[in-house]
N, C-alpha and C positions, 0 to 999 in steps of 0.2 A: 642526597647521596648518603649511603650507609657508611659507618665507621670503617668497615673492612674495605669498601671500595676506595675510600679516601686514602687509606694507608697503602693499598695496592697502587693507586695512582702516584703517590709520592715516591714509592719505591721504583716504579717504572721511570719516573722523571729523573731519579738519581742515576739509574742505569743508562738512560739515553742521553741525558744532558748534564749530569753531574750536579743537579740542584741538591741542596742540603736539608730540605725540610724533613726528610725521613729520619734524620739523626735524632730528632726528638722522640722517636718511637723505638729506638734501639738502645739496649743497655750494654755497655762495655764492661770490661773487668781489667784488673792489673795484668792478668795473663793474656787476655785477648782484648785489646782496646777496641773501641767503637770503630775507628778507622780501618782496623784490620778486618773486623767482621764484615763491614760493608764492602771493603776492597776485594774480598774473596769473591763475592757475587759479581761485582763490577768487572773484575778481571776475567772471570769465567764467561760472562756474557760476550765481551769483545773477542775473547780467544775462540769461542765456539763459532762465532760468525766468520772470523778470519779463517778458521779451519774449513768452513763451508766454501769460502772463496777459493781456497787452495784445492779443494776437491773439484770445483768447476773449472779452475784455471791452472792445471798442473804444469803446463809448459811455461806459462808466465811466471809461476812460482819458481820453477827451475832456472829460468833465465835471470831473474832478479836475485836469486839466492834467498835463503831462509830469513835472514835478518831484514833485508830490504823489503821482502814481501810482507813480513810482519808489520813493518812501518807503514807500507801501503795499506794493508788491511786495517790498521788502527785509524788511519786518516779516513778511509772509506766508511768504516763503521760509524765514526763520529758524524759524517755527513749524511748517512743513509740509514734510517731505522729499518728494522725487519718488519714488513707489513704482511707477511705471508703465513699461511697455515703450515706450509712445508718449507723447511729451511733450504730445500733443493732449489727453490725459486729465488733465493736471495743472491744478488750480485749482478742482475741484468743491466744495471746502470754503470758498470765498471768501465766500459768502453768510453762513455761520455765523460766520466770522471777523469780518466787518463788524458782525454783530449782537452779538458778544461784547466787542469792543475798545471801550473807553470813548470814545475820540476819534471813532470812526465810528458807534457805536451811537446817538449823539445825533442822527444824521441817518438815520432808518430808510429813507428813500428809497434810500440807497446799497445796502443789502442787498437791497431789492426789485429794483432795477435789475440787480444781479448775478444774482439768481435768474432774471430774464427772459432775460438774455443766455446764461446757462449752459443754460437750457432750449432756446433757439434752437440752440445748438451740438448738443445731443442730437437735436433734430429734423433738423438737416442731416446728421448722421453716422449716423442710424438706417439699418438695413438696408432694402433696397428690396423691393417686392412689387407685383405687377401688380394694379391696382384692379379691383374687380368692375364689370362693365358693366351698364347698365340693361337690356340685352337678356337677360342671365342671369336677372334677376328675373322676366321675363315667362314663364320656363319653370317657375317654382315652382307646384306644384299648389295649388289653393285650400285643400285640406284641410291643407296643410303650413304655411300662413302663420302661424298662431298659435304654432307651435312653432319658428319660424325664429329662429336665433341668428346673430350676426354676428362675424366676425373683423376686427379693425381693423388699419389700416396700422401698421407698426412705429414710424412717426414720430409718431403722434398723442400729444399731450400736453395736459394741462389745468392751468391756473393760476388762482388767485384773487388779485387785486391790489387794494390800497387806493389806490395812487398812479396817476397817469396816466403810468405808465412807458412803455408802448408809444409814445405820442406824443412823449415826451421822447427816447426811443431813436432814433426816426426823425429827429427834428430834429438831434440830435447827429451822426448818421452822414451826414446830407445837408448839414451845416453851414448849417442854416436857422435861422430865428428860433425860439427855444425857447418852448414854451407855458408859460403860467402854471401853476405846480405846484398840483395839486389832490389832496387826500386825502379819501376818502369814508368814512362810518361803516360801510357794508356793502360788503364786497369785491365788485369786478366780476369776473365769470367770463370766462375767455379760453380759446379753443381754438387750438392750434398744430399744424401738420402740414406735411409736404412733399409737393408735387405736382410730379412730374418732378424737376427740380433747383432748384426754387424753394420757399423756405420761406414758408409762409402763416400768417396768424393773423387771428382776428376775435373780437369780444366776443360773449357769449352772454346771452340772456335766462335767467332762473333756471329756467324750465320746461325749456328745451332742455338746460341744463346738467345738470339732474337726470336727464333721459332718457339723455343721453350716458353719465353715470356708471352708470346702471342697466344700459344695454346693454353697456358695457365690463366690467361685473362678471358678465356672462353672462345678463342678463335676456332673455327671449324677446320676439318682436315682439308677442305677445298681452299680455304683462305691460306692455310699453311703451304699448300702447293703453289698458290699464286706468289707467295713470298719467295719460295724456292725458285720459281721461274724467273723472278726479277733478279735473283742472285746468280743463278747458274744457267739460265736459258731454258726454254720450254722443252728441249730434247732431254736434258739431264734431270729436270725436275721430278718426273715420276720415279726414277731410280733412287734419287736422293731421298725422296719422301718415304719410299718403302724401306730403305736402309735405316733412316732415323727412327721410324716407327718400330721397326724390328728391334733396334737397340734399346729403345725406351721400354718396350714390353719385356724384353729379355732381362733387363736390369730390375724389373719390378717397380718401375716408376708410375705406371698407370694401373688404376684399380677398376676402371669402368670406361666403356665407350658406348655412346648412344647417339642416334640421329635426332637432331632437334632443329 
């Protein structure tokens, strides 16, 4: 190991874990003591990572307030090193952290809000892809429809939430009146995606949620129709299938369809 690499390693260990070996390489003065010089970098490192967390979790930061969110950020930074080339990727373990730490686990809403906000980040940052047009579906041969399988936009995500987190999230970001917090026995299914540069989301009925999951797992259009027949009967199934597919295409959820 080179001398430079050794010093860099000791400095990194000081920033991450507070080890003191680097103190032998730093010269202090009466005006700026050694502790002050090192503290500038240590404070800046943690503060920058906490700022990154606040950028990814703005509603959580608003809910906790600046001081409490800074405390949360400091605890999280001590437990989680930044291992990413982009600081934008830092913070993905915050939901689990909130669920494991006693002070925060007592309020499960916090972890669910964190999951919601991190998923929205993933939706916004996902790769782009041209959506399938309704006109393209008109060119599918009738014999191919049952074998048709869909490719979904890279931004599409699914969540199941027990709390009314989306409504709380919107109120916090818009500085509006906060809704009464509600927790339900059966999770509510949510669909999230990006259309152009706008992140979108909506709740799902259990039937549509099951169909989306089946289609995302590679189920064919014929298999989706069979699921709909089981849910609504054979007479309603074709109309329901057509309406769902039209909605998915219109929202830009599907980027390709091919018989396989």
